[in-house]
All heavy atoms as a GROMACS GRO file, in nm:
protein
  482
    1MET      N    1   8.269  -3.041  -9.126
    1MET     CA    2   8.219  -2.950  -9.025
    1MET      C    3   8.116  -3.019  -8.943
    1MET      O    4   8.103  -2.993  -8.827
    1MET     CB    5   8.183  -2.814  -9.084
    1MET     CG    6   8.293  -2.731  -9.138
    1MET     SD    7   8.241  -2.570  -9.191
    1MET     CE    8   8.171  -2.494  -9.043
    2LEU      N    9   8.026  -3.099  -9.014
    2LEU     CA   10   7.917  -3.161  -8.941
    2LEU      C   11   7.970  -3.252  -8.829
    2LEU      O   12   7.923  -3.244  -8.722
    2LEU     CB   13   7.835  -3.241  -9.037
    2LEU     CG   14   7.704  -3.306  -8.989
    2LEU    CD1   15   7.603  -3.196  -8.946
    2LEU    CD2   16   7.642  -3.392  -9.096
    3ILE      N   17   8.072  -3.336  -8.862
    3ILE     CA   18   8.129  -3.425  -8.760
    3ILE      C   19   8.194  -3.341  -8.653
    3ILE      O   20   8.184  -3.373  -8.536
    3ILE     CB   21   8.233  -3.519  -8.821
    3ILE    CG1   22   8.154  -3.604  -8.925
    3ILE    CG2   23   8.300  -3.597  -8.724
    3ILE    CD1   24   8.063  -3.704  -8.868
    4ASP      N   25   8.268  -3.236  -8.693
    4ASP     CA   26   8.340  -3.154  -8.585
    4ASP      C   27   8.250  -3.098  -8.487
    4ASP      O   28   8.286  -3.093  -8.368
    4ASP     CB   29   8.414  -3.030  -8.658
    4ASP     CG   30   8.531  -3.074  -8.749
    4ASP    OD1   31   8.581  -3.187  -8.723
    4ASP    OD2   32   8.553  -3.008  -8.842
    5ARG      N   33   8.132  -3.065  -8.522
    5ARG     CA   34   8.026  -3.000  -8.429
    5ARG      C   35   7.955  -3.094  -8.350
    5ARG      O   36   7.919  -3.070  -8.235
    5ARG     CB   37   7.935  -2.911  -8.517
    5ARG     CG   38   7.997  -2.781  -8.554
    5ARG     CD   39   7.883  -2.692  -8.611
    5ARG     NE   40   7.841  -2.762  -8.747
    5ARG     CZ   41   7.758  -2.707  -8.826
    5ARG    NH1   42   7.694  -2.597  -8.792
    5ARG    NH2   43   7.728  -2.769  -8.936
    6HIS      N   44   7.930  -3.218  -8.412
    6HIS     CA   45   7.829  -3.310  -8.339
    6HIS      C   46   7.889  -3.433  -8.287
    6HIS      O   47   7.829  -3.507  -8.209
    6HIS     CB   48   7.720  -3.342  -8.429
    6HIS     CG   49   7.645  -3.208  -8.473
    6HIS    ND1   50   7.561  -3.144  -8.386
    6HIS    CD2   51   7.641  -3.144  -8.582
    6HIS    CE1   52   7.516  -3.037  -8.447
    6HIS    NE2   53   7.553  -3.032  -8.568
    7HIS      N   54   8.008  -3.480  -8.332
    7HIS     CA   55   8.071  -3.602  -8.284
    7HIS      C   56   8.139  -3.584  -8.141
    7HIS      O   57   8.203  -3.485  -8.119
    7HIS     CB   58   8.171  -3.650  -8.380
    7HIS     CG   59   8.205  -3.802  -8.361
    7HIS    ND1   60   8.296  -3.843  -8.264
    7HIS    CD2   61   8.162  -3.912  -8.425
    7HIS    CE1   62   8.313  -3.971  -8.265
    7HIS    NE2   63   8.235  -4.022  -8.358
    8ASP      N   64   8.115  -3.681  -8.057
    8ASP     CA   65   8.173  -3.672  -7.924
    8ASP      C   66   8.320  -3.661  -7.915
    8ASP      O   67   8.377  -3.592  -7.831
    8ASP     CB   68   8.132  -3.796  -7.838
    8ASP     CG   69   7.983  -3.804  -7.806
    8ASP    OD1   70   7.929  -3.706  -7.815
    8ASP    OD2   71   7.936  -3.916  -7.778
    9LEU      N   72   8.390  -3.709  -8.021
    9LEU     CA   73   8.541  -3.703  -8.023
    9LEU      C   74   8.589  -3.596  -8.106
    9LEU      O   75   8.710  -3.594  -8.148
    9LEU     CB   76   8.592  -3.846  -8.070
    9LEU     CG   77   8.557  -3.965  -7.976
    9LEU    CD1   78   8.612  -4.093  -8.038
    9LEU    CD2   79   8.612  -3.938  -7.838
   10GLY      N   80   8.501  -3.516  -8.163
   10GLY     CA   81   8.545  -3.408  -8.260
   10GLY      C   82   8.548  -3.464  -8.401
   10GLY      O   83   8.448  -3.501  -8.452
   11SER      N   84   8.665  -3.476  -8.466
   11SER     CA   85   8.674  -3.513  -8.596
   11SER      C   86   8.769  -3.641  -8.605
   11SER      O   87   8.879  -3.624  -8.641
   11SER     CB   88   8.727  -3.402  -8.683
   11SER     OG   89   8.732  -3.447  -8.816
   12PRO      N   90   8.717  -3.757  -8.582
   12PRO     CA   91   8.795  -3.881  -8.590
   12PRO      C   92   8.827  -3.912  -8.731
   12PRO      O   93   8.759  -3.889  -8.819
   12PRO     CB   94   8.702  -3.980  -8.527
   12PRO     CG   95   8.573  -3.934  -8.552
   12PRO     CD   96   8.575  -3.787  -8.544
   13TRP      N   97   8.955  -3.969  -8.745
   13TRP     CA   98   8.995  -4.002  -8.878
   13TRP      C   99   8.954  -4.145  -8.913
   13TRP      O  100   8.949  -4.237  -8.819
   13TRP     CB  101   9.146  -4.004  -8.888
   13TRP     CG  102   9.208  -3.860  -8.877
   13TRP    CD1  103   9.243  -3.799  -8.766
   13TRP    CD2  104   9.213  -3.769  -8.983
   13TRP    NE1  105   9.282  -3.665  -8.804
   13TRP    CE2  106   9.273  -3.655  -8.931
   13TRP    CE3  107   9.193  -3.778  -9.123
   13TRP    CZ2  108   9.296  -3.533  -9.012
   13TRP    CZ3  109   9.216  -3.661  -9.202
   13TRP    CH2  110   9.274  -3.551  -9.141
   14ILE      N  111   8.920  -4.170  -9.037
   14ILE     CA  112   8.890  -4.311  -9.081
   14ILE      C  113   9.018  -4.356  -9.149
   14ILE      O  114   9.063  -4.290  -9.246
   14ILE     CB  115   8.766  -4.312  -9.172
   14ILE    CG1  116   8.639  -4.269  -9.098
   14ILE    CG2  117   8.752  -4.461  -9.231
   14ILE    CD1  118   8.514  -4.262  -9.183
   15VAL      N  119   9.066  -4.464  -9.105
   15VAL     CA  120   9.208  -4.514  -9.152
   15VAL      C  121   9.179  -4.583  -9.285
   15VAL      O  122   9.092  -4.665  -9.295
   15VAL     CB  123   9.272  -4.602  -9.049
   15VAL    CG1  124   9.402  -4.657  -9.099
   15VAL    CG2  125   9.292  -4.529  -8.917
   16GLY      N  126   9.272  -4.569  -9.376
   16GLY     CA  127   9.275  -4.642  -9.512
   16GLY      C  128   9.161  -4.601  -9.597
   16GLY      O  129   9.113  -4.483  -9.592
   17SER      N  130   9.127  -4.687  -9.684
   17SER     CA  131   9.011  -4.660  -9.770
   17SER      C  132   8.885  -4.656  -9.685
   17SER      O  133   8.867  -4.722  -9.590
   17SER     CB  134   9.001  -4.772  -9.876
   17SER     OG  135   9.118  -4.786  -9.958
   18TYR      N  136   8.784  -4.577  -9.738
   18TYR     CA  137   8.661  -4.562  -9.655
   18TYR      C  138   8.543  -4.536  -9.750
   18TYR      O  139   8.564  -4.501  -9.858
   18TYR     CB  140   8.680  -4.452  -9.558
   18TYR     CG  141   8.717  -4.322  -9.612
   18TYR    CD1  142   8.623  -4.233  -9.659
   18TYR    CD2  143   8.854  -4.282  -9.617
   18TYR    CE1  144   8.655  -4.110  -9.717
   18TYR    CE2  145   8.890  -4.157  -9.673
   18TYR     CZ  146   8.798  -4.074  -9.716
   18TYR     OH  147   8.830  -3.953  -9.770
   19LEU      N  148   8.429  -4.547  -9.687
   19LEU     CA  149   8.304  -4.518  -9.749
   19LEU      C  150   8.223  -4.436  -9.654
   19LEU      O  151   8.212  -4.466  -9.532
   19LEU     CB  152   8.229  -4.656  -9.770
   19LEU     CG  153   8.096  -4.645  -9.834
   19LEU    CD1  154   8.096  -4.598  -9.970
   19LEU    CD2  155   8.022  -4.778  -9.828
   20LYS      N  156   8.177  -4.322  -9.704
   20LYS     CA  157   8.095  -4.231  -9.616
   20LYS      C  158   7.963  -4.214  -9.678
   20LYS      O  159   7.951  -4.210  -9.802
   20LYS     CB  160   8.173  -4.097  -9.604
   20LYS     CG  161   8.304  -4.105  -9.533
   20LYS     CD  162   8.364  -3.957  -9.521
   20LYS     CE  163   8.494  -3.969  -9.443
   20LYS     NZ  164   8.552  -3.831  -9.434
   21ASP      N  165   7.858  -4.180  -9.593
   21ASP     CA  166   7.734  -4.159  -9.650
   21ASP      C  167   7.655  -4.071  -9.556
   21ASP      O  168   7.677  -4.066  -9.427
   21ASP     CB  169   7.647  -4.286  -9.660
   21ASP     CG  170   7.528  -4.272  -9.744
   21ASP    OD1  171   7.507  -4.176  -9.823
   21ASP    OD2  172   7.437  -4.362  -9.729
   22LEU      N  173   7.562  -3.981  -9.601
   22LEU     CA  174   7.484  -3.893  -9.528
   22LEU      C  175   7.335  -3.920  -9.560
   22LEU      O  176   7.276  -3.857  -9.652
   22LEU     CB  177   7.516  -3.741  -9.563
   22LEU     CG  178   7.649  -3.698  -9.516
   22LEU    CD1  179   7.678  -3.555  -9.581
   22LEU    CD2  180   7.666  -3.704  -9.373
   23PRO      N  181   7.280  -4.024  -9.503
   23PRO     CA  182   7.139  -4.066  -9.546
   23PRO      C  183   7.038  -3.953  -9.487
   23PRO      O  184   7.053  -3.897  -9.388
   23PRO     CB  185   7.121  -4.189  -9.472
   23PRO     CG  186   7.227  -4.208  -9.370
   23PRO     CD  187   7.339  -4.113  -9.404
   24SER      N  188   6.931  -3.946  -9.569
   24SER     CA  189   6.829  -3.849  -9.531
   24SER      C  190   6.694  -3.919  -9.547
   24SER      O  191   6.676  -4.018  -9.614
   24SER     CB  192   6.842  -3.721  -9.622
   24SER     OG  193   6.822  -3.755  -9.761
   25LEU      N  194   6.597  -3.856  -9.483
   25LEU     CA  195   6.458  -3.897  -9.484
   25LEU      C  196   6.374  -3.777  -9.502
   25LEU      O  197   6.382  -3.687  -9.413
   25LEU     CB  198   6.424  -3.982  -9.362
   25LEU     CG  199   6.285  -4.030  -9.345
   25LEU    CD1  200   6.257  -4.137  -9.447
   25LEU    CD2  201   6.265  -4.088  -9.208
   26ASP      N  202   6.288  -3.774  -9.601
   26ASP     CA  203   6.209  -3.659  -9.626
   26ASP      C  204   6.293  -3.526  -9.633
   26ASP      O  205   6.256  -3.427  -9.569
   26ASP     CB  206   6.095  -3.646  -9.527
   26ASP     CG  207   6.002  -3.761  -9.529
   26ASP    OD1  208   5.976  -3.814  -9.645
   26ASP    OD2  209   5.944  -3.797  -9.427
   27ASP      N  210   6.405  -3.537  -9.700
   27ASP     CA  211   6.498  -3.422  -9.720
   27ASP      C  212   6.559  -3.372  -9.584
   27ASP      O  213   6.602  -3.262  -9.573
   27ASP     CB  214   6.425  -3.311  -9.789
   27ASP     CG  215   6.392  -3.339  -9.928
   27ASP    OD1  216   6.478  -3.418  -9.997
   27ASP    OD2  217   6.289  -3.292  -9.980
   28ARG      N  218   6.556  -3.453  -9.482
   28ARG     CA  219   6.620  -3.419  -9.348
   28ARG      C  220   6.733  -3.517  -9.316
   28ARG      O  221   6.711  -3.639  -9.320
   28ARG     CB  222   6.514  -3.424  -9.244
   28ARG     CG  223   6.566  -3.380  -9.111
   28ARG     CD  224   6.458  -3.373  -9.009
   28ARG     NE  225   6.519  -3.323  -8.884
   28ARG     CZ  226   6.470  -3.335  -8.765
   28ARG    NH1  227   6.342  -3.381  -8.757
   28ARG    NH2  228   6.530  -3.291  -8.658
   29LEU      N  229   6.847  -3.466  -9.290
   29LEU     CA  230   6.959  -3.551  -9.258
   29LEU      C  231   6.931  -3.633  -9.132
   29LEU      O  232   6.887  -3.574  -9.034
   29LEU     CB  233   7.087  -3.462  -9.229
   29LEU     CG  234   7.222  -3.536  -9.201
   29LEU    CD1  235   7.259  -3.619  -9.320
   29LEU    CD2  236   7.322  -3.436  -9.160
   30VAL      N  237   6.949  -3.767  -9.139
   30VAL     CA  238   6.918  -3.848  -9.016
   30VAL      C  239   7.042  -3.924  -8.966
   30VAL      O  240   7.035  -3.977  -8.856
   30VAL     CB  241   6.806  -3.955  -9.052
   30VAL    CG1  242   6.680  -3.884  -9.082
   30VAL    CG2  243   6.847  -4.040  -9.175
   31ALA      N  244   7.148  -3.923  -9.033
   31ALA     CA  245   7.266  -3.993  -8.983
   31ALA      C  246   7.401  -3.942  -9.064
   31ALA      O  247   7.382  -3.893  -9.173
   31ALA     CB  248   7.252  -4.141  -9.003
   32CYS      N  249   7.508  -3.971  -9.006
   32CYS     CA  250   7.642  -3.948  -9.074
   32CYS      C  251   7.715  -4.078  -9.052
   32CYS      O  252   7.752  -4.115  -8.939
   32CYS     CB  253   7.706  -3.829  -9.007
   32CYS     SG  254   7.866  -3.792  -9.080
   33LEU      N  255   7.738  -4.150  -9.163
   33LEU     CA  256   7.791  -4.290  -9.153
   33LEU      C  257   7.932  -4.294  -9.216
   33LEU      O  258   7.954  -4.226  -9.315
   33LEU     CB  259   7.708  -4.390  -9.219
   33LEU     CG  260   7.556  -4.399  -9.175
   33LEU    CD1  261   7.480  -4.485  -9.267
   33LEU    CD2  262   7.550  -4.441  -9.034
   34GLY      N  263   8.017  -4.377  -9.158
   34GLY     CA  264   8.154  -4.386  -9.221
   34GLY      C  265   8.209  -4.532  -9.178
   34GLY      O  266   8.190  -4.566  -9.062
   35GLY      N  267   8.273  -4.597  -9.281
   35GLY     CA  268   8.330  -4.719  -9.242
   35GLY      C  269   8.461  -4.735  -9.320
   35GLY      O  270   8.475  -4.692  -9.426
   36GLY      N  271   8.562  -4.776  -9.246
   36GLY     CA  272   8.700  -4.787  -9.296
   36GLY      C  273   8.726  -4.930  -9.343
   36GLY      O  274   8.665  -5.024  -9.311
   37SER      N  275   8.837  -4.935  -9.422
   37SER     CA  276   8.883  -5.065  -9.480
   37SER      C  277   8.930  -5.164  -9.365
   37SER      O  278   8.939  -5.285  -9.396
   37SER     CB  279   8.991  -5.042  -9.576
   37SER     OG  280   9.106  -4.985  -9.516
   38ALA      N  281   8.957  -5.113  -9.252
   38ALA     CA  282   9.000  -5.205  -9.144
   38ALA      C  283   8.884  -5.305  -9.107
   38ALA      O  284   8.910  -5.414  -9.066
   38ALA     CB  285   9.029  -5.122  -9.016
   39ALA      N  286   8.766  -5.271  -9.149
   39ALA     CA  287   8.649  -5.362  -9.129
   39ALA      C  288   8.629  -5.445  -9.250
   39ALA      O  289   8.548  -5.429  -9.333
   39ALA     CB  290   8.521  -5.276  -9.104
   40TRP      N  291   8.721  -5.540  -9.266
   40TRP     CA  292   8.722  -5.625  -9.386
   40TRP      C  293   8.586  -5.708  -9.398
   40TRP      O  294   8.527  -5.719  -9.506
   40TRP     CB  295   8.841  -5.717  -9.392
   40TRP     CG  296   8.839  -5.814  -9.504
   40TRP    CD1  297   8.816  -5.943  -9.508
   40TRP    CD2  298   8.862  -5.776  -9.648
   40TRP    NE1  299   8.823  -6.001  -9.628
   40TRP    CE2  300   8.858  -5.902  -9.714
   40TRP    CE3  301   8.881  -5.663  -9.713
   40TRP    CZ2  302   8.867  -5.911  -9.851
   40TRP    CZ3  303   8.900  -5.670  -9.851
   40TRP    CH2  304   8.886  -5.791  -9.925
   41LYS      N  305   8.548  -5.765  -9.284
   41LYS     CA  306   8.424  -5.843  -9.284
   41LYS      C  307   8.328  -5.772  -9.181
   41LYS      O  308   8.348  -5.780  -9.066
   41LYS     CB  309   8.444  -5.983  -9.253
   41LYS     CG  310   8.521  -6.063  -9.357
   41LYS     CD  311   8.525  -6.210  -9.312
   41LYS     CE  312   8.597  -6.288  -9.429
   41LYS     NZ  313   8.598  -6.428  -9.396
   42ALA      N  314   8.228  -5.713  -9.237
   42ALA     CA  315   8.127  -5.648  -9.153
   42ALA      C  316   7.990  -5.685  -9.216
   42ALA      O  317   7.943  -5.623  -9.305
   42ALA     CB  318   8.142  -5.501  -9.143
   43ALA      N  319   7.928  -5.792  -9.168
   43ALA     CA  320   7.804  -5.843  -9.220
   43ALA      C  321   7.694  -5.736  -9.236
   43ALA      O  322   7.622  -5.727  -9.335
   43ALA     CB  323   7.750  -5.960  -9.145
   44ALA      N  324   7.683  -5.652  -9.134
   44ALA     CA  325   7.581  -5.552  -9.133
   44ALA      C  326   7.609  -5.444  -9.249
   44ALA      O  327   7.512  -5.415  -9.319
   44ALA     CB  328   7.574  -5.473  -8.996
   45ARG      N  329   7.728  -5.409  -9.266
   45ARG     CA  330   7.759  -5.317  -9.374
   45ARG      C  331   7.731  -5.384  -9.504
   45ARG      O  332   7.675  -5.311  -9.596
   45ARG     CB  333   7.908  -5.283  -9.372
   45ARG     CG  334   7.951  -5.193  -9.482
   45ARG     CD  335   8.095  -5.205  -9.523
   45ARG     NE  336   8.138  -5.340  -9.543
   45ARG     CZ  337   8.261  -5.381  -9.526
   45ARG    NH1  338   8.359  -5.308  -9.471
   45ARG    NH2  339   8.291  -5.516  -9.550
   46ASP      N  340   7.774  -5.501  -9.521
   46ASP     CA  341   7.757  -5.569  -9.651
   46ASP      C  342   7.608  -5.587  -9.687
   46ASP      O  343   7.571  -5.581  -9.804
   46ASP     CB  344   7.824  -5.706  -9.648
   46ASP     CG  345   7.975  -5.691  -9.643
   46ASP    OD1  346   8.029  -5.588  -9.661
   46ASP    OD2  347   8.045  -5.797  -9.612
   47ARG      N  348   7.521  -5.611  -9.584
   47ARG     CA  349   7.374  -5.620  -9.606
   47ARG      C  350   7.331  -5.490  -9.653
   47ARG      O  351   7.241  -5.484  -9.742
   47ARG     CB  352   7.307  -5.670  -9.484
   47ARG     CG  353   7.312  -5.819  -9.472
   47ARG     CD  354   7.210  -5.858  -9.360
   47ARG     NE  355   7.235  -5.800  -9.235
   47ARG     CZ  356   7.311  -5.838  -9.133
   47ARG    NH1  357   7.393  -5.940  -9.153
   47ARG    NH2  358   7.318  -5.768  -9.028
   48VAL      N  359   7.368  -5.381  -9.584
   48VAL     CA  360   7.313  -5.246  -9.619
   48VAL      C  361   7.346  -5.204  -9.757
   48VAL      O  362   7.263  -5.160  -9.826
   48VAL     CB  363   7.367  -5.140  -9.513
   48VAL    CG1  364   7.339  -5.007  -9.556
   48VAL    CG2  365   7.303  -5.162  -9.379
   49ILE      N  366   7.477  -5.225  -9.800
   49ILE     CA  367   7.510  -5.183  -9.935
   49ILE      C  368   7.502  -5.300 -10.029
   49ILE      O  369   7.539  -5.287 -10.147
   49ILE     CB  370   7.654  -5.122  -9.937
   49ILE    CG1  371   7.766  -5.216  -9.877
   49ILE    CG2  372   7.652  -4.990  -9.857
   49ILE    CD1  373   7.898  -5.159  -9.879
   50LYS      N  374   7.447  -5.406  -9.990
   50LYS     CA  375   7.412  -5.522 -10.073
   50LYS      C  376   7.540  -5.586 -10.147
   50LYS      O  377   7.522  -5.611 -10.265
   50LYS     CB  378   7.299  -5.484 -10.175
   50LYS     CG  379   7.170  -5.454 -10.097
   50LYS     CD  380   7.064  -5.406 -10.199
   50LYS     CE  381   6.926  -5.382 -10.134
   50LYS     NZ  382   6.920  -5.321 -10.014
   51TRP      N  383   7.645  -5.591 -10.076
   51TRP     CA  384   7.763  -5.645 -10.136
   51TRP      C  385   7.768  -5.796 -10.121
   51TRP      O  386   7.730  -5.849 -10.013
   51TRP     CB  387   7.887  -5.596 -10.068
   51TRP     CG  388   7.939  -5.471 -10.125
   51TRP    CD1  389   7.890  -5.394 -10.234
   51TRP    CD2  390   8.057  -5.396 -10.080
   51TRP    NE1  391   7.966  -5.284 -10.254
   51TRP    CE2  392   8.065  -5.288 -10.154
   51TRP    CE3  393   8.141  -5.414  -9.975
   51TRP    CZ2  394   8.166  -5.193 -10.142
   51TRP    CZ3  395   8.237  -5.320  -9.952
   51TRP    CH2  396   8.260  -5.208 -10.036
   52ILE      N  397   7.807  -5.865 -10.224
   52ILE     CA  398   7.839  -6.008 -10.210
   52ILE      C  399   7.985  -6.028 -10.194
   52ILE      O  400   8.056  -5.928 -10.215
   52ILE     CB  401   7.778  -6.091 -10.326
   52ILE    CG1  402   7.839  -6.040 -10.461
   52ILE    CG2  403   7.628  -6.087 -10.331
   52ILE    CD1  404   7.811  -6.126 -10.587
   53HIS      N  405   8.038  -6.148 -10.164
   53HIS     CA  406   8.176  -6.169 -10.141
   53HIS      C  407   8.266  -6.114 -10.258
   53HIS      O  408   8.368  -6.037 -10.234
   53HIS     CB  409   8.212  -6.312 -10.119
   53HIS     CG  410   8.355  -6.347 -10.108
   53HIS    ND1  411   8.425  -6.319  -9.997
   53HIS    CD2  412   8.439  -6.400 -10.188
   53HIS    CE1  413   8.558  -6.349 -10.009
   53HIS    NE2  414   8.566  -6.405 -10.129
   54LYS      N  415   8.233  -6.138 -10.379
   54LYS     CA  416   8.305  -6.103 -10.494
   54LYS      C  417   8.322  -5.941 -10.503
   54LYS      O  418   8.425  -5.885 -10.521
   54LYS     CB  419   8.249  -6.145 -10.630
   54LYS     CG  420   8.328  -6.127 -10.750
   54LYS     CD  421   8.268  -6.173 -10.874
   54LYS     CE  422   8.289  -6.320 -10.897
   54LYS     NZ  423   8.240  -6.371 -11.017
   55GLN      N  424   8.209  -5.870 -10.469
   55GLN     CA  425   8.210  -5.726 -10.472
   55GLN      C  426   8.295  -5.670 -10.359
   55GLN      O  427   8.364  -5.573 -10.378
   55GLN     CB  428   8.065  -5.672 -10.461
   55GLN     CG  429   7.983  -5.693 -10.590
   55GLN     CD  430   7.832  -5.663 -10.561
   55GLN    OE1  431   7.784  -5.704 -10.460
   55GLN    NE2  432   7.774  -5.593 -10.650
   56ARG      N  433   8.283  -5.731 -10.237
   56ARG     CA  434   8.363  -5.688 -10.126
   56ARG      C  435   8.509  -5.696 -10.147
   56ARG      O  436   8.592  -5.604 -10.131
   56ARG     CB  437   8.328  -5.756 -10.002
   56ARG     CG  438   8.404  -5.708  -9.871
   56ARG     CD  439   8.367  -5.786  -9.751
   56ARG     NE  440   8.411  -5.922  -9.755
   56ARG     CZ  441   8.331  -6.026  -9.738
   56ARG    NH1  442   8.203  -6.009  -9.707
   56ARG    NH2  443   8.382  -6.154  -9.740
   57LYS      N  444   8.554  -5.812 -10.216
   57LYS     CA  445   8.697  -5.832 -10.242
   57LYS      C  446   8.737  -5.731 -10.345
   57LYS      O  447   8.848  -5.680 -10.332
   57LYS     CB  448   8.699  -5.987 -10.301
   57LYS     CG  449   8.844  -6.018 -10.325
   57LYS     CD  450   8.859  -6.161 -10.369
   57LYS     CE  451   8.994  -6.194 -10.395
   57LYS     NZ  452   9.010  -6.337 -10.442
   58LYS      N  453   8.667  -5.698 -10.445
   58LYS     CA  454   8.702  -5.606 -10.545
   58LYS      C  455   8.705  -5.454 -10.484
   58LYS      O  456   8.803  -5.384 -10.509
   58LYS     CB  457   8.599  -5.597 -10.663
   58LYS     CG  458   8.630  -5.502 -10.764
   58LYS     CD  459   8.519  -5.501 -10.873
   58LYS     CE  460   8.532  -5.379 -10.954
   58LYS     NZ  461   8.410  -5.324 -10.999
   59ASN      N  462   8.611  -5.425 -10.405
   59ASN     CA  463   8.595  -5.282 -10.359
   59ASN      C  464   8.678  -5.250 -10.236
   59ASN      O  465   8.705  -5.130 -10.208
   59ASN     CB  466   8.451  -5.251 -10.334
   59ASN     CG  467   8.368  -5.245 -10.461
   59ASN    OD1  468   8.416  -5.192 -10.556
   59ASN    ND2  469   8.248  -5.302 -10.461
   60LEU      N  470   8.720  -5.356 -10.165
   60LEU     CA  471   8.803  -5.330 -10.043
   60LEU      C  472   8.942  -5.381 -10.065
   60LEU      O  473   9.022  -5.411  -9.977
   60LEU     CB  474   8.745  -5.404  -9.923
   60LEU     CG  475   8.617  -5.347  -9.869
   60LEU    CD1  476   8.566  -5.422  -9.746
   60LEU    CD2  477   8.623  -5.196  -9.834
   61ALA      N  478   8.994  -5.377 -10.200
   61ALA     CA  479   9.130  -5.432 -10.230
   61ALA      C  480   9.234  -5.357 -10.151
   61ALA      O  481   9.247  -5.240 -10.137
   61ALA     CB  482   9.145  -5.423 -10.377
   0.00000   0.00000   0.00000
């Protein structure tokens, strides 16, 4: 429902396997994040979730 109300495109689908997160700061929601398996190599994502090559290969199989 959060995405339906606030995303410019309504409720976009994330294709394939995905990772979603709702980060907060001082108990206040600050973002709604989602990344799909189509993004096999995304250096920014890998840095944020601290994945190394071996972990990415295992988790995005």
